[in-house]
C-alpha positions as CSV (number, residue, x, y, z in Angstrom):
1,X,16.7,-45.6,-10.3
2,X,15.9,-45.2,-14.0
3,X,17.9,-44.0,-16.9
4,X,17.7,-40.3,-18.0
5,X,16.4,-41.5,-21.4
6,X,13.5,-43.4,-19.8
7,X,12.0,-40.5,-17.8
8,X,8.3,-39.8,-18.4
9,X,5.9,-37.2,-17.1
10,X,3.2,-38.1,-14.6
11,X,-0.1,-39.3,-15.8
12,X,-2.1,-36.3,-17.0
13,X,0.9,-34.0,-17.1
14,X,1.0,-34.0,-20.9
15,X,-2.3,-33.1,-22.6
16,X,-2.9,-33.1,-26.3
17,X,-4.0,-29.7,-27.8
18,X,-7.7,-28.9,-28.4
19,X,-8.6,-29.6,-32.0
20,X,-11.6,-27.4,-32.8
21,X,-13.9,-27.5,-35.8
22,X,-13.4,-31.3,-36.4
23,X,-17.1,-32.3,-36.1
24,X,-19.8,-32.6,-33.4
25,X,-18.5,-35.9,-32.1
26,X,-15.2,-34.3,-31.0
27,X,-17.1,-32.0,-28.6
28,X,-15.4,-29.0,-30.2
29,X,-17.4,-28.9,-33.5
30,X,-20.2,-26.6,-34.6
31,X,-19.1,-23.2,-33.3
32,X,-15.6,-24.3,-32.5
33,X,-15.9,-23.3,-28.9
34,X,-16.5,-19.6,-29.8
35,X,-20.2,-19.4,-28.8
36,X,-22.9,-18.1,-31.1
37,X,-22.2,-15.0,-33.2
38,X,-20.7,-11.8,-31.9
39,X,-17.4,-10.0,-32.6
40,X,-15.2,-12.6,-30.9
41,X,-16.8,-15.4,-32.9
42,X,-15.8,-13.9,-36.3
43,X,-12.5,-14.4,-38.0
44,X,-10.2,-11.6,-37.1
45,X,-12.6,-10.5,-34.4
46,X,-10.3,-9.1,-31.8
47,X,-11.1,-6.6,-29.1
48,X,-8.5,-4.1,-28.3
49,X,-6.9,-3.9,-24.8
50,X,-8.9,-2.1,-22.2
51,X,-12.1,-2.1,-24.4
52,X,-15.1,-2.4,-22.1
53,X,-17.9,-3.0,-24.6
54,X,-18.7,0.7,-25.2
55,X,-18.7,1.6,-21.5
56,X,-16.5,4.6,-20.7
57,X,-13.1,3.0,-20.1
58,X,-11.4,3.0,-16.7
59,X,-8.6,5.3,-18.0
60,X,-11.1,8.0,-18.9
61,X,-13.1,7.6,-15.6
62,X,-10.1,8.1,-13.3
63,X,-9.0,11.6,-12.3
64,X,-6.0,12.8,-14.2
65,X,-4.5,15.2,-11.5
66,X,-4.8,15.9,-7.8
67,X,-4.1,12.3,-6.8
68,X,-1.6,11.7,-4.0
69,X,-0.3,8.2,-3.5
70,X,-0.7,7.3,0.2
71,X,1.9,4.6,-0.2
72,X,4.6,7.2,-0.2
73,X,3.2,9.6,2.4
74,X,5.2,10.3,5.5
75,X,3.2,9.3,8.6
76,X,3.9,10.7,12.1
77,X,3.4,9.5,15.7
78,X,1.4,12.4,17.1
79,X,2.3,13.3,20.7
80,X,0.6,16.1,22.7
81,X,2.1,18.2,25.4
82,X,0.0,16.5,28.1
83,X,1.8,13.2,27.2
84,X,5.2,14.8,27.6
85,X,4.6,15.1,31.4
86,X,4.5,11.4,31.8
87,X,8.1,10.9,30.7
88,X,10.7,10.4,33.4
89,X,13.9,12.4,33.0
90,X,14.7,15.7,31.3
91,X,15.2,14.6,27.8
92,X,12.4,13.6,25.3
93,X,13.4,11.4,22.3
94,X,11.6,8.8,20.2
95,X,13.2,6.2,22.3
96,X,12.1,7.6,25.6
97,X,8.5,8.0,24.2
98,X,8.6,4.3,23.0
99,X,9.8,3.2,26.4
100,X,7.1,5.1,28.2
101,X,4.5,3.4,26.0
102,X,3.3,6.7,24.4
103,X,4.2,5.6,20.9
104,X,4.5,2.1,19.4
105,X,5.3,2.5,15.7
106,X,8.7,3.3,14.3
107,X,7.4,6.5,12.5
108,X,8.9,9.9,13.0
109,X,7.4,11.9,16.0
110,X,5.5,15.2,15.8
111,X,4.6,17.1,18.9
112,X,1.4,19.2,18.9
113,X,0.2,21.9,21.3
114,X,-2.7,20.0,22.9
115,X,-2.7,20.5,26.7
116,X,-0.1,22.1,29.0
117,X,3.5,21.2,29.9
118,X,4.3,21.6,33.6
119,X,8.2,21.3,33.6
120,X,11.3,22.1,31.6
121,X,12.2,19.5,29.1
122,X,14.8,19.1,26.3
123,X,12.8,17.8,23.3
124,X,14.7,16.0,20.4
125,X,12.2,14.9,17.8
126,X,11.6,15.1,14.1
127,X,8.7,17.7,14.0
128,X,7.3,20.2,16.5
129,X,4.3,22.6,15.9
130,X,4.9,26.3,16.4
131,X,2.5,26.4,19.3
132,X,4.2,23.4,21.0
133,X,7.6,24.9,20.6
134,X,6.6,28.2,22.2
135,X,4.9,26.3,25.1
136,X,8.0,24.1,25.8
137,X,10.3,27.2,25.7
138,X,8.0,29.2,28.1
139,X,8.1,26.3,30.5
140,X,12.0,26.7,30.4
141,X,12.7,23.8,28.1
142,X,14.6,23.4,24.8
143,X,13.5,22.1,21.4
144,X,15.9,20.4,18.9
145,X,14.5,19.3,15.5
146,X,16.2,16.2,14.2
147,X,16.7,15.6,10.5
């Protein structure tokens, strides 16, 4: 175990800075690593942020309105009336749909009026379309919208 004052970096961990413009023998002479001519080779030759060489910049090419960020959209598990017939019991919830293997993701559930329902069920889900609601109620069931 060495002393704290004797600590050294690993070989190659500390590099000396690049000294440019000190002759051709240094490997950084001549154009001083700036290439030949052009704006970036000149003194004070800076290019502003987002400058694309005269091409229309990205910020001007992108649409300024009408964009909806998919990252924050609410997605639903879509369930049709036909699938409700597969559930055992009289109550339909997200948990009973998951147990029956009809839905797999933990998204809110929306029931659509595809197909026909053959028995009276109590449906407790986040969303129900108007057609599905009337079909469930005509079959003698009940619809409760959660949250």
